[in-house]
C-alpha positions, 0 to 999 in steps of 0.5 A, a space after each residue: 500500500 502506497 500513496 500515489 500522486 496520480 489522481 484516480 477517478 471514475 464512477 460508482 454507479 451513476 456517481 462520479 468519484 475520486 477513488 481513495 483505495 481499491 481492493 482493500 479488506 473490510 477493516 481498512 474499508 471501515 476505517 477509511 469510511 469513518 475517517 473520511 466522513 469525519 473530515 466531511 467527505 461523502 463516501 461511496 463503497 463498492 464491493 469488488 467482484 469475487 471469482 468464488 464465495 471462498 475468496 475474501 470480500 474486497 472493497 473500493 472506497 471513493 469520495 464524491 469530491 472530484 478534487 480530493 487526492 489522498 496524497 495531497 491532503 495527507 502531506 499538506 496535513 488537511 485531514 484530521 484524526 478523530 480527536 482533531 489532530 493533523 493526520 500523518 501518512 503513518 496514521 492514514 495507513 494505521 501504522 501508529 496513532 502518533 501524529 508528529 509532523 515528521 513523515 519518516 523516522 530517523 530512529 530518534 525518539 526525540 521530536 
């Protein structure tokens, strides 16, 4: 999973959308849906087609805001966590609840 600079858009049903993430599991879908709605976006979810019933169900998450680009919104720190802090890339990917302004770790515990 990586952030891409490319703006991916298309349609879900008759609605034009910006795709946020595709082919993700239910836990990730639920997290993104809640997070994006918390930030004021209208979220649409589409179930991916499965070849058979044994395969896990995957989802596509999209927003109706055609300007939204996850990469830009994360690195410009336009998104907020559930408790109002500015979001980082690691928070977006559910790696940590820490929201220090650094986008990478140099191994130092001092910030």
